[in-house]
N, C-alpha and C positions, 0 to 999 in steps of 0.2 A: 815527486810522484809517490814515493814509498810511504811518506807520512800520510798522504792523502788515502792511500789504499788501507792503511792501518786504521785510520779514522773511520772510514766507511765500513770496515769489518767490525770495528767496536760498536758502531751505531746498528749494524744489522744484529749483532749479538744481543745488545740491549733490548731490540725489538723482539727477539725470539724469547728473552726472558720475560718481557711485559706479556707476550701472548701466552706464555705457558702459565703464568700466574693468573691471567684473566680467564683462561680456559678451564681453571680448576674451581670446583664448586665450593672448596673452602681453602683455608689457608695451605701453603705448600712449603715443605722444608727445603733448604738449601741443597741437600743431597739429592732430593727427588727432582728439583730444577735442573741441576747438573746432569742427571740421567736422561732427562726428557729432552734436553737441548743438545746433549753430547759434548758438552763444554766442560773444561776442567773446573773442579770446585774452586780453585783460587781465582780463576777468571770470572766465574759466576759471582763470588764473593765481593771482589772489587767492583764489579758493575752494579751489584746490588746496593753497595755502599754509595755509589754515585747517584743512583736513582732515588735511594732513601733520603739523601741529603736535599733533594729538590722535591720532595713529597710525592713522587710518582709511584712509590711502593711504601708500605709500612711493615715493620716486623712485630708480631705480637709477643706478649710476655712468654709465650711457650716456644717462641723461635720459629714460628710459621710466618711466611710472607703473603701479603695481600696487596692489591691495588690501593694506591694512596689517594688522598683527598685531592691532589692537583688533577688527576685523571677524571675524578668525579665532577669537579667543577667544569672541566673542559667538555665533558660529555653533556652536562646540563646545558651549557652554552649552545652547543650544536643542536641538541633537541629543541631548545627554545627557538632557534632561528628556523628550524623545519616547521615547527608548529606556527610560527609566526607567518611564514610563507603560505602555508596551507590555508590558514584562517583568512589571510588578506586577499588571496587570488581572486575569489569571485567579487569582492568588493572593489578591486582595482578595476575590473571589468564594468562594474556599475558606475564607477567614477568617470571612466573613459566615455561610456554611452552618454552619461548626463552632460559632460563638459565638451565632448567632442575632441578632446586634447589628450596628449600622452600623459600616463600616470606611472610613477615610479615608487618603488618601495625601497627604503634605505636603512642601514644601521650603521652605527659607529664602529669602525674597526681601525685600531692604531691612530686614533685621533683624526681620521679621515672618513668621509661618506663612503660607504660601499653599497652599490646598487644590487639589491637581491633579487628583485623582480621588476618587470616592466610590462605595460600594456600600451601599444602604440596607437596614436591617433589614426584615423582613416583618411585624413587630409594628405594630399600630396606633398604639402610642405609641412614638416612636423619635426619635433624634437625627440632624439633617441639617446639611450645611453646603454652601453654594453653590460650585460649582466656580469657581476664580478669585478667591473671596473671600480676605480675610486675617484673621489673628487674632493676638493678642498671644502672646508667647513665655513670659511669666512665669507664666501661669495655665493653660497647655495642656500635655498630655502630649506632643503633637508638638513643641511649642517646647522642652521639656526635653530631648527625645530628640535633636533637631537639634543641641543644644549640648553633647552628651554628651563629645566629645573636645576641647573647648575648655577652657583653663585658666581660674582664677578671674580673672585680669587681663583676659583677653579677653572673658569674660562680663560683667564689670563695666563695660567700655567700651560694650558693647551696651546694658546696662540704663541707663547714663547718658543715652542718646540718646532714651529714651522714659519715659512715666509709668506706673509700676506701679500701674495702676488696680485699686482694691478692688471686685471685682464681687460677691462673696458674703461671708459670715462667715468662710470658709475661704481666701480669697485671700491669698496671701504678697505682701507689699508691702514687706517689709524686705530690703535687698541681702544682708545677712550670713545672714539666714535662708534666702534663696533659695540662695545659695552652699553652705550646709550640706545643702540639699535636693539640689543638683546633686552633692555628694560621695556621697550615698545612691544616686542615679541611676547613677552610674559603677559603684558597687559591684554594683548589681543587674543592670545592662545594659539596664534599661528604666525608664520613667518613668511616674508616676500623676498624674492630675489628679482629685483626690478632692473634688468639688463646689467646686472653685476658680474655674472660668470660669462655671459656671451652677449654680444650686441643684438638688439632686436629680439631678445628672448625674455620672457617674463615667467616666473614661477611661484606658486604658493605651497607651503608645506606645513604640516601639523603633526604633532607627536603622537605616539602610540605608547600606553603605560601598561605594565604588568600589574599582578595582584597587589604588589607592594607600593605601587605608585612611581615605580622607576620607569624611566623612558628607555624602551628596548627597540624602538624603530620609528620611523616617521614615513609619511606619504606625501608626495608632491604631485601637483598637476602643473604642466609645462605647456606653453605655446607661444607662437610669435606675437609681439606686441599688436601687430595690426588686427589680430582676432581676439586676443586675450586682454581686453580693455580693463583698466583699473577698476572703474565703477562696478563692472560685472564681476571682476574678482573678488572685491570686498563684499558686495551685496547678494551675490547669487552663489559663487563658488565656494567662498569660505564657509557659510553655514552648512552646505552639504558636505564639505570635506570634514569639519568638525564632527558631524553627525557620524560619518564613516569611521573616523579614527576612534571615536568614543565606543563605536559598536564593536570594533575589533578589541579595544581594551577591555571591554566588558567580557568578551570571549576569552580573554586571558586572565580573568579573574578579578579585574578591577571592580570594585563595588561602587554603583552609580550613587551619586549624591542626591 
């Protein structure tokens, strides 16, 4: 218990230091950090060394401390996700109204699909996912769509880090078969989950790109197989979904070809 208490105290002190540096309009010296946090200079120096080694802070040539690149990168990711959700929200509603089915917005987080937003179908029988929950990539249309511009080697590395759980009779659990599936996804520009994640459920997903052409999210439309028929999915839903994801991508700066 004593070690845990010490670890928590060190963590709190590190946060105090980061907030002190972040609240400064310019670089701040070690002495001033110690004064503002009320911590001994030796403690501040030790914690700054740890933070600097992980790029959370940087020390200028004049000996002043500033926030580091790691925090900048993390803040940009958070801002991008907020922007993505804000831009996509009205389009999710449009897709729900068009298809009559549940629409999800997802991103790749720690090699899993994370549901960022959802607009539910008005049908009594509908598919739902809790916002913030995660799901596997190998059996979801969102997961496949999020991997669409990665090559086979990169996808294999991700698959090697997880178990390709067999959830239904239709779940792909063989890596070679999954890579063949991804070749088809790249050809179509969208992905299907045809009862691979849950029995009697069918989903279609398409990627969202940023200004650099990097996949930053994906949208899926999901429904029961009794309503969400394959010919309709391919011929009617897919073109509308691709139009929607293209529109969001252009909002994010992707230049239309």
